[in-house]
mmCIF file as Biopython writes it, N, C-alpha, C and O atoms, coordinates in Angstrom:
data_model
#
loop_
_atom_site.group_PDB
_atom_site.id
_atom_site.type_symbol
_atom_site.label_atom_id
_atom_site.label_alt_id
_atom_site.label_comp_id
_atom_site.label_asym_id
_atom_site.label_entity_id
_atom_site.label_seq_id
_atom_site.pdbx_PDB_ins_code
_atom_site.Cartn_x
_atom_site.Cartn_y
_atom_site.Cartn_z
_atom_site.occupancy
_atom_site.B_iso_or_equiv
_atom_site.auth_seq_id
_atom_site.auth_asym_id
_atom_site.pdbx_PDB_model_num
ATOM 1   N N  . MET A ? 1  ? -6.434  -22.256 24.904  1.0 0.0 1  A 1 
ATOM 2   C CA . MET A ? 1  ? -5.898  -21.972 24.102  1.0 0.0 1  A 1 
ATOM 3   C C  . MET A ? 1  ? -4.575  -20.976 24.580  1.0 0.0 1  A 1 
ATOM 4   O O  . MET A ? 1  ? -4.263  -19.952 23.972  1.0 0.0 1  A 1 
ATOM 5   N N  . GLN A ? 2  ? -4.075  -21.346 25.442  1.0 0.0 2  A 1 
ATOM 6   C CA . GLN A ? 2  ? -2.941  -20.641 26.014  1.0 0.0 2  A 1 
ATOM 7   C C  . GLN A ? 2  ? -1.721  -20.497 25.121  1.0 0.0 2  A 1 
ATOM 8   O O  . GLN A ? 2  ? -1.194  -21.478 24.596  1.0 0.0 2  A 1 
ATOM 9   N N  . GLY A ? 3  ? -1.333  -19.400 24.978  1.0 0.0 3  A 1 
ATOM 10  C CA . GLY A ? 3  ? -0.520  -18.631 24.057  1.0 0.0 3  A 1 
ATOM 11  C C  . GLY A ? 3  ? -0.956  -18.783 22.687  1.0 0.0 3  A 1 
ATOM 12  O O  . GLY A ? 3  ? 0.031   -18.726 21.953  1.0 0.0 3  A 1 
ATOM 13  N N  . TRP A ? 4  ? -1.945  -18.939 22.090  1.0 0.0 4  A 1 
ATOM 14  C CA . TRP A ? 4  ? -2.646  -19.113 20.720  1.0 0.0 4  A 1 
ATOM 15  C C  . TRP A ? 4  ? -3.394  -17.742 20.514  1.0 0.0 4  A 1 
ATOM 16  O O  . TRP A ? 4  ? -3.454  -17.174 19.424  1.0 0.0 4  A 1 
ATOM 17  N N  . ASP A ? 5  ? -3.940  -17.288 21.641  1.0 0.0 5  A 1 
ATOM 18  C CA . ASP A ? 5  ? -5.084  -16.227 21.556  1.0 0.0 5  A 1 
ATOM 19  C C  . ASP A ? 5  ? -4.514  -15.200 20.655  1.0 0.0 5  A 1 
ATOM 20  O O  . ASP A ? 5  ? -5.169  -14.830 19.680  1.0 0.0 5  A 1 
ATOM 21  N N  . GLY A ? 6  ? -2.956  -14.551 20.991  1.0 0.0 6  A 1 
ATOM 22  C CA . GLY A ? 6  ? -2.635  -13.211 20.223  1.0 0.0 6  A 1 
ATOM 23  C C  . GLY A ? 6  ? -2.518  -13.619 18.597  1.0 0.0 6  A 1 
ATOM 24  O O  . GLY A ? 6  ? -3.167  -13.017 17.741  1.0 0.0 6  A 1 
ATOM 25  N N  . PRO A ? 7  ? -1.673  -14.638 18.311  1.0 0.0 7  A 1 
ATOM 26  C CA . PRO A ? 7  ? -1.502  -15.193 17.212  1.0 0.0 7  A 1 
ATOM 27  C C  . PRO A ? 7  ? -2.847  -15.350 16.180  1.0 0.0 7  A 1 
ATOM 28  O O  . PRO A ? 7  ? -2.859  -14.862 15.049  1.0 0.0 7  A 1 
ATOM 29  N N  . MET A ? 8  ? -3.908  -16.069 16.733  1.0 0.0 8  A 1 
ATOM 30  C CA . MET A ? 8  ? -4.967  -16.286 16.415  1.0 0.0 8  A 1 
ATOM 31  C C  . MET A ? 8  ? -5.868  -15.128 15.886  1.0 0.0 8  A 1 
ATOM 32  O O  . MET A ? 8  ? -6.531  -15.232 14.854  1.0 0.0 8  A 1 
ATOM 33  N N  . LEU A ? 9  ? -5.836  -13.884 16.768  1.0 0.0 9  A 1 
ATOM 34  C CA . LEU A ? 9  ? -6.361  -12.663 16.359  1.0 0.0 9  A 1 
ATOM 35  C C  . LEU A ? 9  ? -5.508  -12.137 15.643  1.0 0.0 9  A 1 
ATOM 36  O O  . LEU A ? 9  ? -6.176  -11.574 14.776  1.0 0.0 9  A 1 
ATOM 37  N N  . VAL A ? 10 ? -4.372  -11.938 15.423  1.0 0.0 10 A 1 
ATOM 38  C CA . VAL A ? 10 ? -3.936  -11.193 14.137  1.0 0.0 10 A 1 
ATOM 39  C C  . VAL A ? 10 ? -4.031  -11.903 13.053  1.0 0.0 10 A 1 
ATOM 40  O O  . VAL A ? 10 ? -4.074  -11.333 11.963  1.0 0.0 10 A 1 
ATOM 41  N N  . ILE A ? 11 ? -4.083  -13.339 13.157  1.0 0.0 11 A 1 
ATOM 42  C CA . ILE A ? 11 ? -4.236  -13.946 11.679  1.0 0.0 11 A 1 
ATOM 43  C C  . ILE A ? 11 ? -5.979  -13.778 11.190  1.0 0.0 11 A 1 
ATOM 44  O O  . ILE A ? 11 ? -6.383  -13.558 10.048  1.0 0.0 11 A 1 
ATOM 45  N N  . LEU A ? 12 ? -6.657  -13.925 12.212  1.0 0.0 12 A 1 
ATOM 46  C CA . LEU A ? 12 ? -8.166  -13.554 11.746  1.0 0.0 12 A 1 
ATOM 47  C C  . LEU A ? 12 ? -8.660  -12.146 11.517  1.0 0.0 12 A 1 
ATOM 48  O O  . LEU A ? 12 ? -9.659  -11.853 10.861  1.0 0.0 12 A 1 
ATOM 49  N N  . SER A ? 13 ? -7.772  -11.228 12.190  1.0 0.0 13 A 1 
ATOM 50  C CA . SER A ? 13 ? -7.867  -9.616  11.531  1.0 0.0 13 A 1 
ATOM 51  C C  . SER A ? 13 ? -7.366  -9.422  10.462  1.0 0.0 13 A 1 
ATOM 52  O O  . SER A ? 13 ? -7.901  -8.605  9.712   1.0 0.0 13 A 1 
ATOM 53  N N  . PHE A ? 14 ? -6.149  -10.132 10.048  1.0 0.0 14 A 1 
ATOM 54  C CA . PHE A ? 14 ? -5.604  -9.995  8.754   1.0 0.0 14 A 1 
ATOM 55  C C  . PHE A ? 14 ? -6.677  -10.546 7.604   1.0 0.0 14 A 1 
ATOM 56  O O  . PHE A ? 14 ? -7.033  -9.821  6.676   1.0 0.0 14 A 1 
ATOM 57  N N  . LEU A ? 15 ? -7.071  -11.679 7.744   1.0 0.0 15 A 1 
ATOM 58  C CA . LEU A ? 15 ? -7.978  -12.305 6.897   1.0 0.0 15 A 1 
ATOM 59  C C  . LEU A ? 15 ? -9.246  -11.553 6.540   1.0 0.0 15 A 1 
ATOM 60  O O  . LEU A ? 15 ? -9.745  -11.454 5.419   1.0 0.0 15 A 1 
ATOM 61  N N  . LYS A ? 16 ? -9.787  -10.919 7.952   1.0 0.0 16 A 1 
ATOM 62  C CA . LYS A ? 16 ? -10.819 -9.912  7.524   1.0 0.0 16 A 1 
ATOM 63  C C  . LYS A ? 16 ? -10.686 -8.820  7.032   1.0 0.0 16 A 1 
ATOM 64  O O  . LYS A ? 16 ? -11.611 -8.180  6.531   1.0 0.0 16 A 1 
ATOM 65  N N  . PHE A ? 17 ? -9.451  -8.432  7.110   1.0 0.0 17 A 1 
ATOM 66  C CA . PHE A ? 17 ? -8.588  -6.990  6.432   1.0 0.0 17 A 1 
ATOM 67  C C  . PHE A ? 17 ? -9.051  -7.340  5.018   1.0 0.0 17 A 1 
ATOM 68  O O  . PHE A ? 17 ? -9.980  -6.839  4.384   1.0 0.0 17 A 1 
ATOM 69  N N  . VAL A ? 18 ? -8.169  -8.346  4.647   1.0 0.0 18 A 1 
ATOM 70  C CA . VAL A ? 18 ? -8.191  -8.674  3.200   1.0 0.0 18 A 1 
ATOM 71  C C  . VAL A ? 18 ? -9.609  -9.012  2.483   1.0 0.0 18 A 1 
ATOM 72  O O  . VAL A ? 18 ? -9.646  -9.023  1.253   1.0 0.0 18 A 1 
ATOM 73  N N  . MET A ? 19 ? -10.672 -9.262  3.175   1.0 0.0 19 A 1 
ATOM 74  C CA . MET A ? 19 ? -11.699 -9.639  2.510   1.0 0.0 19 A 1 
ATOM 75  C C  . MET A ? 19 ? -12.555 -8.384  2.535   1.0 0.0 19 A 1 
ATOM 76  O O  . MET A ? 19 ? -13.495 -8.353  1.741   1.0 0.0 19 A 1 
ATOM 77  N N  . VAL A ? 20 ? -12.316 -7.112  3.518   1.0 0.0 20 A 1 
ATOM 78  C CA . VAL A ? 20 ? -13.153 -6.131  3.618   1.0 0.0 20 A 1 
ATOM 79  C C  . VAL A ? 20 ? -12.486 -5.348  2.196   1.0 0.0 20 A 1 
ATOM 80  O O  . VAL A ? 20 ? -13.184 -5.087  1.217   1.0 0.0 20 A 1 
ATOM 81  N N  . ILE A ? 21 ? -11.042 -5.041  2.284   1.0 0.0 21 A 1 
ATOM 82  C CA . ILE A ? 21 ? -10.538 -4.411  1.217   1.0 0.0 21 A 1 
ATOM 83  C C  . ILE A ? 21 ? -10.830 -5.011  0.068   1.0 0.0 21 A 1 
ATOM 84  O O  . ILE A ? 21 ? -11.134 -4.302  -0.891  1.0 0.0 21 A 1 
ATOM 85  N N  . GLY A ? 22 ? -10.805 -6.070  -0.029  1.0 0.0 22 A 1 
ATOM 86  C CA . GLY A ? 22 ? -11.043 -6.601  -1.480  1.0 0.0 22 A 1 
ATOM 87  C C  . GLY A ? 22 ? -12.685 -6.364  -1.911  1.0 0.0 22 A 1 
ATOM 88  O O  . GLY A ? 22 ? -13.015 -6.102  -3.067  1.0 0.0 22 A 1 
ATOM 89  N N  . TRP A ? 23 ? -13.546 -6.485  -0.908  1.0 0.0 23 A 1 
ATOM 90  C CA . TRP A ? 23 ? -14.987 -6.246  -1.380  1.0 0.0 23 A 1 
ATOM 91  C C  . TRP A ? 23 ? -15.315 -4.849  -1.675  1.0 0.0 23 A 1 
ATOM 92  O O  . TRP A ? 23 ? -15.913 -4.473  -2.684  1.0 0.0 23 A 1 
ATOM 93  N N  . TYR A ? 24 ? -14.904 -4.142  -0.771  1.0 0.0 24 A 1 
ATOM 94  C CA . TYR A ? 24 ? -15.063 -2.495  -1.132  1.0 0.0 24 A 1 
ATOM 95  C C  . TYR A ? 24 ? -14.319 -1.729  -1.948  1.0 0.0 24 A 1 
ATOM 96  O O  . TYR A ? 24 ? -14.798 -0.672  -2.356  1.0 0.0 24 A 1 
ATOM 97  N N  . MET A ? 25 ? -13.122 -2.099  -2.296  1.0 0.0 25 A 1 
ATOM 98  C CA . MET A ? 25 ? -12.280 -1.560  -3.205  1.0 0.0 25 A 1 
ATOM 99  C C  . MET A ? 25 ? -12.484 -2.184  -4.679  1.0 0.0 25 A 1 
ATOM 100 O O  . MET A ? 25 ? -12.026 -1.573  -5.645  1.0 0.0 25 A 1 
ATOM 101 N N  . HIS A ? 26 ? -13.142 -3.349  -4.841  1.0 0.0 26 A 1 
ATOM 102 C CA . HIS A ? 26 ? -13.335 -4.137  -5.779  1.0 0.0 26 A 1 
ATOM 103 C C  . HIS A ? 26 ? -12.347 -4.300  -6.472  1.0 0.0 26 A 1 
ATOM 104 O O  . HIS A ? 26 ? -12.357 -3.856  -7.620  1.0 0.0 26 A 1 
ATOM 105 N N  . LEU A ? 27 ? -11.253 -4.962  -5.981  1.0 0.0 27 A 1 
ATOM 106 C CA . LEU A ? 27 ? -10.022 -5.402  -6.437  1.0 0.0 27 A 1 
ATOM 107 C C  . LEU A ? 27 ? -10.258 -6.678  -7.307  1.0 0.0 27 A 1 
ATOM 108 O O  . LEU A ? 27 ? -9.252  -7.174  -7.815  1.0 0.0 27 A 1 
ATOM 109 N N  . ARG A ? 28 ? -11.147 -7.113  -7.478  1.0 0.0 28 A 1 
ATOM 110 C CA . ARG A ? 28 ? -11.147 -8.144  -8.326  1.0 0.0 28 A 1 
ATOM 111 C C  . ARG A ? 28 ? -11.787 -7.612  -9.633  1.0 0.0 28 A 1 
ATOM 112 O O  . ARG A ? 28 ? -11.699 -8.293  -10.654 1.0 0.0 28 A 1 
ATOM 113 N N  . PHE A ? 29 ? -12.506 -6.272  -9.638  1.0 0.0 29 A 1 
ATOM 114 C CA . PHE A ? 29 ? -12.550 -6.053  -11.130 1.0 0.0 29 A 1 
ATOM 115 C C  . PHE A ? 29 ? -11.440 -5.106  -11.607 1.0 0.0 29 A 1 
ATOM 116 O O  . PHE A ? 29 ? -11.531 -4.650  -12.747 1.0 0.0 29 A 1 
ATOM 117 N N  . GLU A ? 30 ? -10.418 -4.778  -10.842 1.0 0.0 30 A 1 
ATOM 118 C CA . GLU A ? 30 ? -9.516  -3.692  -11.151 1.0 0.0 30 A 1 
ATOM 119 C C  . GLU A ? 30 ? -8.382  -4.676  -12.206 1.0 0.0 30 A 1 
ATOM 120 O O  . GLU A ? 30 ? -8.404  -5.876  -12.480 1.0 0.0 30 A 1 
ATOM 121 N N  . LYS A ? 31 ? -7.573  -3.732  -12.559 1.0 0.0 31 A 1 
ATOM 122 C CA . LYS A ? 31 ? -6.374  -4.456  -13.024 1.0 0.0 31 A 1 
ATOM 123 C C  . LYS A ? 31 ? -5.588  -4.923  -12.185 1.0 0.0 31 A 1 
ATOM 124 O O  . LYS A ? 31 ? -5.579  -4.325  -11.109 1.0 0.0 31 A 1 
ATOM 125 N N  . THR A ? 32 ? -4.623  -6.163  -12.334 1.0 0.0 32 A 1 
ATOM 126 C CA . THR A ? 32 ? -3.887  -6.912  -11.533 1.0 0.0 32 A 1 
ATOM 127 C C  . THR A ? 32 ? -2.925  -5.845  -10.926 1.0 0.0 32 A 1 
ATOM 128 O O  . THR A ? 32 ? -2.683  -5.921  -9.721  1.0 0.0 32 A 1 
ATOM 129 N N  . THR A ? 33 ? -2.300  -4.755  -11.748 1.0 0.0 33 A 1 
ATOM 130 C CA . THR A ? 33 ? -1.507  -3.993  -11.259 1.0 0.0 33 A 1 
ATOM 131 C C  . THR A ? 33 ? -1.726  -3.388  -9.679  1.0 0.0 33 A 1 
ATOM 132 O O  . THR A ? 33 ? -0.895  -3.309  -8.774  1.0 0.0 33 A 1 
ATOM 133 N N  . LEU A ? 34 ? -3.035  -3.026  -9.692  1.0 0.0 34 A 1 
ATOM 134 C CA . LEU A ? 34 ? -3.778  -2.593  -8.611  1.0 0.0 34 A 1 
ATOM 135 C C  . LEU A ? 34 ? -3.414  -3.486  -7.328  1.0 0.0 34 A 1 
ATOM 136 O O  . LEU A ? 34 ? -2.874  -3.150  -6.274  1.0 0.0 34 A 1 
ATOM 137 N N  . SER A ? 35 ? -3.797  -4.500  -7.679  1.0 0.0 35 A 1 
ATOM 138 C CA . SER A ? 35 ? -3.933  -5.438  -6.536  1.0 0.0 35 A 1 
ATOM 139 C C  . SER A ? 35 ? -2.461  -5.833  -6.122  1.0 0.0 35 A 1 
ATOM 140 O O  . SER A ? 35 ? -2.159  -6.235  -4.998  1.0 0.0 35 A 1 
ATOM 141 N N  . GLN A ? 36 ? -1.627  -5.676  -7.122  1.0 0.0 36 A 1 
ATOM 142 C CA . GLN A ? 36 ? -0.269  -6.149  -6.741  1.0 0.0 36 A 1 
ATOM 143 C C  . GLN A ? 36 ? 0.418   -4.807  -5.987  1.0 0.0 36 A 1 
ATOM 144 O O  . GLN A ? 36 ? 1.085   -4.956  -4.964  1.0 0.0 36 A 1 
ATOM 145 N N  . PHE A ? 37 ? 0.230   -3.704  -6.489  1.0 0.0 37 A 1 
ATOM 146 C CA . PHE A ? 37 ? 0.394   -2.624  -5.662  1.0 0.0 37 A 1 
ATOM 147 C C  . PHE A ? 37 ? -0.124  -2.309  -4.234  1.0 0.0 37 A 1 
ATOM 148 O O  . PHE A ? 37 ? 0.464   -1.542  -3.471  1.0 0.0 37 A 1 
ATOM 149 N N  . PHE A ? 38 ? -1.233  -2.941  -3.948  1.0 0.0 38 A 1 
ATOM 150 C CA . PHE A ? 38 ? -2.051  -2.996  -2.644  1.0 0.0 38 A 1 
ATOM 151 C C  . PHE A ? 38 ? -1.133  -4.102  -1.876  1.0 0.0 38 A 1 
ATOM 152 O O  . PHE A ? 38 ? -0.487  -3.885  -0.851  1.0 0.0 38 A 1 
ATOM 153 N N  . THR A ? 39 ? -1.207  -5.285  -2.559  1.0 0.0 39 A 1 
ATOM 154 C CA . THR A ? 39 ? -0.275  -6.364  -1.680  1.0 0.0 39 A 1 
ATOM 155 C C  . THR A ? 39 ? 1.287   -6.008  -1.461  1.0 0.0 39 A 1 
ATOM 156 O O  . THR A ? 39 ? 1.835   -6.629  -0.551  1.0 0.0 39 A 1 
ATOM 157 N N  . GLY A ? 40 ? 1.885   -5.298  -2.019  1.0 0.0 40 A 1 
ATOM 158 C CA . GLY A ? 40 ? 3.368   -5.175  -2.093  1.0 0.0 40 A 1 
ATOM 159 C C  . GLY A ? 40 ? 3.470   -4.138  -0.809  1.0 0.0 40 A 1 
ATOM 160 O O  . GLY A ? 40 ? 4.383   -4.278  0.004   1.0 0.0 40 A 1 
ATOM 161 N N  . GLY A ? 41 ? 2.500   -3.108  -0.672  1.0 0.0 41 A 1 
ATOM 162 C CA . GLY A ? 41 ? 2.313   -2.029  0.490   1.0 0.0 41 A 1 
ATOM 163 C C  . GLY A ? 41 ? 2.008   -2.741  1.644   1.0 0.0 41 A 1 
ATOM 164 O O  . GLY A ? 41 ? 2.741   -2.582  2.620   1.0 0.0 41 A 1 
ATOM 165 N N  . PHE A ? 42 ? 0.950   -3.586  1.719   1.0 0.0 42 A 1 
ATOM 166 C CA . PHE A ? 42 ? 0.932   -4.171  2.883   1.0 0.0 42 A 1 
ATOM 167 C C  . PHE A ? 42 ? 1.929   -5.079  3.165   1.0 0.0 42 A 1 
ATOM 168 O O  . PHE A ? 42 ? 2.366   -5.122  4.316   1.0 0.0 42 A 1 
ATOM 169 N N  . LEU A ? 43 ? 2.350   -5.787  2.343   1.0 0.0 43 A 1 
ATOM 170 C CA . LEU A ? 43 ? 3.311   -7.017  2.783   1.0 0.0 43 A 1 
ATOM 171 C C  . LEU A ? 43 ? 4.570   -5.987  3.495   1.0 0.0 43 A 1 
ATOM 172 O O  . LEU A ? 43 ? 5.015   -6.348  4.584   1.0 0.0 43 A 1 
ATOM 173 N N  . LEU A ? 44 ? 5.087   -4.790  2.894   1.0 0.0 44 A 1 
ATOM 174 C CA . LEU A ? 44 ? 5.861   -4.077  3.438   1.0 0.0 44 A 1 
ATOM 175 C C  . LEU A ? 44 ? 5.449   -3.462  4.665   1.0 0.0 44 A 1 
ATOM 176 O O  . LEU A ? 44 ? 6.395   -3.246  5.422   1.0 0.0 44 A 1 
ATOM 177 N N  . ALA A ? 45 ? 4.189   -3.072  5.143   1.0 0.0 45 A 1 
ATOM 178 C CA . ALA A ? 45 ? 4.031   -2.413  6.269   1.0 0.0 45 A 1 
ATOM 179 C C  . ALA A ? 45 ? 4.028   -3.739  7.276   1.0 0.0 45 A 1 
ATOM 180 O O  . ALA A ? 45 ? 4.599   -3.658  8.364   1.0 0.0 45 A 1 
ATOM 181 N N  . ILE A ? 46 ? 3.484   -4.732  6.940   1.0 0.0 46 A 1 
ATOM 182 C CA . ILE A ? 46 ? 3.698   -5.864  7.795   1.0 0.0 46 A 1 
ATOM 183 C C  . ILE A ? 46 ? 4.997   -6.240  8.322   1.0 0.0 46 A 1 
ATOM 184 O O  . ILE A ? 46 ? 5.115   -6.628  9.484   1.0 0.0 46 A 1 
ATOM 185 N N  . PHE A ? 47 ? 6.251   -6.117  7.302   1.0 0.0 47 A 1 
ATOM 186 C CA . PHE A ? 47 ? 7.338   -6.429  7.629   1.0 0.0 47 A 1 
ATOM 187 C C  . PHE A ? 47 ? 8.136   -5.725  8.341   1.0 0.0 47 A 1 
ATOM 188 O O  . PHE A ? 47 ? 9.018   -6.201  9.055   1.0 0.0 47 A 1 
ATOM 189 N N  . LEU A ? 48 ? 7.865   -4.431  8.190   1.0 0.0 48 A 1 
ATOM 190 C CA . LEU A ? 48 ? 8.293   -3.005  9.125   1.0 0.0 48 A 1 
ATOM 191 C C  . LEU A ? 48 ? 7.734   -3.282  10.319  1.0 0.0 48 A 1 
ATOM 192 O O  . LEU A ? 48 ? 8.507   -3.321  11.277  1.0 0.0 48 A 1 
ATOM 193 N N  . TYR A ? 49 ? 6.583   -3.485  10.510  1.0 0.0 49 A 1 
ATOM 194 C CA . TYR A ? 49 ? 5.854   -3.821  11.935  1.0 0.0 49 A 1 
ATOM 195 C C  . TYR A ? 49 ? 6.892   -4.744  12.669  1.0 0.0 49 A 1 
ATOM 196 O O  . TYR A ? 49 ? 7.420   -4.487  13.751  1.0 0.0 49 A 1 
ATOM 197 N N  . ALA A ? 50 ? 7.112   -5.953  11.837  1.0 0.0 50 A 1 
ATOM 198 C CA . ALA A ? 50 ? 7.806   -7.066  12.607  1.0 0.0 50 A 1 
ATOM 199 C C  . ALA A ? 50 ? 9.300   -6.724  13.137  1.0 0.0 50 A 1 
ATOM 200 O O  . ALA A ? 50 ? 9.800   -6.996  14.229  1.0 0.0 50 A 1 
ATOM 201 N N  . VAL A ? 51 ? 9.869   -6.030  12.006  1.0 0.0 51 A 1 
ATOM 202 C CA . VAL A ? 51 ? 11.208  -5.643  12.547  1.0 0.0 51 A 1 
ATOM 203 C C  . VAL A ? 51 ? 11.344  -4.765  13.662  1.0 0.0 51 A 1 
ATOM 204 O O  . VAL A ? 51 ? 12.250  -4.974  14.470  1.0 0.0 51 A 1 
ATOM 205 N N  . VAL A ? 52 ? 10.358  -3.565  13.845  1.0 0.0 52 A 1 
ATOM 206 C CA . VAL A ? 52 ? 10.089  -2.764  14.606  1.0 0.0 52 A 1 
ATOM 207 C C  . VAL A ? 52 ? 10.098  -3.649  15.996  1.0 0.0 52 A 1 
ATOM 208 O O  . VAL A ? 52 ? 11.096  -3.847  16.689  1.0 0.0 52 A 1 
ATOM 209 N N  . LEU A ? 53 ? 8.977   -4.061  16.213  1.0 0.0 53 A 1 
ATOM 210 C CA . LEU A ? 53 ? 8.428   -5.266  17.043  1.0 0.0 53 A 1 
ATOM 211 C C  . LEU A ? 53 ? 9.821   -5.998  17.628  1.0 0.0 53 A 1 
ATOM 212 O O  . LEU A ? 53 ? 10.081  -6.083  18.828  1.0 0.0 53 A 1 
ATOM 213 N N  . GLY A ? 54 ? 10.632  -6.490  16.586  1.0 0.0 54 A 1 
ATOM 214 C CA . GLY A ? 54 ? 11.795  -7.390  17.096  1.0 0.0 54 A 1 
ATOM 215 C C  . GLY A ? 54 ? 12.579  -6.315  17.783  1.0 0.0 54 A 1 
ATOM 216 O O  . GLY A ? 54 ? 12.972  -6.596  18.915  1.0 0.0 54 A 1 
ATOM 217 N N  . LEU A ? 55 ? 12.901  -5.045  17.267  1.0 0.0 55 A 1 
ATOM 218 C CA . LEU A ? 55 ? 14.053  -4.297  17.722  1.0 0.0 55 A 1 
ATOM 219 C C  . LEU A ? 55 ? 13.345  -3.826  19.433  1.0 0.0 55 A 1 
ATOM 220 O O  . LEU A ? 55 ? 13.937  -3.827  20.512  1.0 0.0 55 A 1 
ATOM 221 N N  . LEU A ? 56 ? 12.220  -3.541  19.197  1.0 0.0 56 A 1 
ATOM 222 C CA . LEU A ? 56 ? 11.549  -3.310  20.855  1.0 0.0 56 A 1 
ATOM 223 C C  . LEU A ? 56 ? 11.897  -4.200  21.721  1.0 0.0 56 A 1 
ATOM 224 O O  . LEU A ? 56 ? 12.492  -3.895  22.754  1.0 0.0 56 A 1 
ATOM 225 N N  . ARG A ? 57 ? 11.533  -5.550  21.375  1.0 0.0 57 A 1 
ATOM 226 C CA . ARG A ? 57 ? 11.585  -6.554  22.266  1.0 0.0 57 A 1 
ATOM 227 C C  . ARG A ? 57 ? 13.127  -6.643  22.541  1.0 0.0 57 A 1 
ATOM 228 O O  . ARG A ? 57 ? 13.371  -6.538  23.743  1.0 0.0 57 A 1 
ATOM 229 N N  . ASP A ? 58 ? 14.124  -6.791  21.824  1.0 0.0 58 A 1 
ATOM 230 C CA . ASP A ? 58 ? 15.373  -7.025  22.053  1.0 0.0 58 A 1 
ATOM 231 C C  . ASP A ? 58 ? 15.906  -6.021  22.741  1.0 0.0 58 A 1 
ATOM 232 O O  . ASP A ? 58 ? 16.932  -6.261  23.377  1.0 0.0 58 A 1 
ATOM 233 N N  . HIS A ? 59 ? 15.307  -4.615  22.771  1.0 0.0 59 A 1 
ATOM 234 C CA . HIS A ? 59 ? 15.810  -3.489  23.377  1.0 0.0 59 A 1 
ATOM 235 C C  . HIS A ? 59 ? 15.179  -3.348  24.975  1.0 0.0 59 A 1 
ATOM 236 O O  . HIS A ? 59 ? 15.599  -2.515  25.778  1.0 0.0 59 A 1 
ATOM 237 N N  . ARG A ? 60 ? 14.292  -4.149  25.210  1.0 0.0 60 A 1 
ATOM 238 C CA . ARG A ? 60 ? 13.606  -4.353  26.488  1.0 0.0 60 A 1 
ATOM 239 C C  . ARG A ? 60 ? 14.483  -5.598  27.203  1.0 0.0 60 A 1 
ATOM 240 O O  . ARG A ? 60 ? 14.852  -5.595  28.378  1.0 0.0 60 A 1 
ATOM 241 N N  . HIS A ? 61 ? 14.681  -6.456  26.413  1.0 0.0 61 A 1 
ATOM 242 C CA . HIS A ? 61 ? 14.928  -7.470  26.888  1.0 0.0 61 A 1 
ATOM 243 C C  . HIS A ? 61 ? 16.508  -7.118  27.281  1.0 0.0 61 A 1 
ATOM 244 O O  . HIS A ? 61 ? 16.983  -7.799  28.189  1.0 0.0 61 A 1 
ATOM 245 N N  . HIS A ? 62 ? 17.391  -6.067  26.644  1.0 0.0 62 A 1 
ATOM 246 C CA . HIS A ? 62 ? 18.820  -6.050  26.923  1.0 0.0 62 A 1 
ATOM 247 C C  . HIS A ? 62 ? 18.641  -5.100  28.116  1.0 0.0 62 A 1 
ATOM 248 O O  . HIS A ? 62 ? 19.559  -5.140  28.935  1.0 0.0 62 A 1 
ATOM 249 N N  . ARG A ? 63 ? 17.582  -4.213  28.380  1.0 0.0 63 A 1 
ATOM 250 C CA . ARG A ? 63 ? 17.489  -3.458  29.442  1.0 0.0 63 A 1 
ATOM 251 C C  . ARG A ? 63 ? 17.137  -4.231  30.609  1.0 0.0 63 A 1 
ATOM 252 O O  . ARG A ? 63 ? 17.483  -3.869  31.733  1.0 0.0 63 A 1 
ATOM 253 N N  . MET A ? 64 ? 16.560  -5.128  30.429  1.0 0.0 64 A 1 
ATOM 254 C CA . MET A ? 64 ? 16.316  -5.900  31.963  1.0 0.0 64 A 1 
ATOM 255 C C  . MET A ? 64 ? 17.561  -6.857  32.464  1.0 0.0 64 A 1 
ATOM 256 O O  . MET A ? 64 ? 17.720  -7.192  33.637  1.0 0.0 64 A 1 
ATOM 257 N N  . THR A ? 65 ? 18.286  -7.179  31.534  1.0 0.0 65 A 1 
ATOM 258 C CA . THR A ? 65 ? 19.633  -7.888  31.743  1.0 0.0 65 A 1 
ATOM 259 C C  . THR A ? 65 ? 20.623  -7.238  32.567  1.0 0.0 65 A 1 
ATOM 260 O O  . THR A ? 65 ? 21.277  -7.850  33.412  1.0 0.0 65 A 1 
ATOM 261 N N  . ARG A ? 66 ? 20.738  -6.030  32.334  1.0 0.0 66 A 1 
ATOM 262 C CA . ARG A ? 66 ? 21.649  -5.364  32.814  1.0 0.0 66 A 1 
ATOM 263 C C  . ARG A ? 66 ? 21.715  -5.372  34.385  1.0 0.0 66 A 1 
ATOM 264 O O  . ARG A ? 66 ? 22.592  -4.736  34.969  1.0 0.0 66 A 1 
#
């Protein structure tokens, strides 16, 4: 699985996170507003992580080409 290990682990950890949070926070039994609030915050955190990771990768690549 050359090259697939990292993305596969991220996807599996995301799924585990969602299942654990859904079970222990009892989001099934709460109002949908609470689930939407949690999902929005989680998606915002993923987006922010991707942006910072992309900026760091670009910065590192830029420093290596000088």
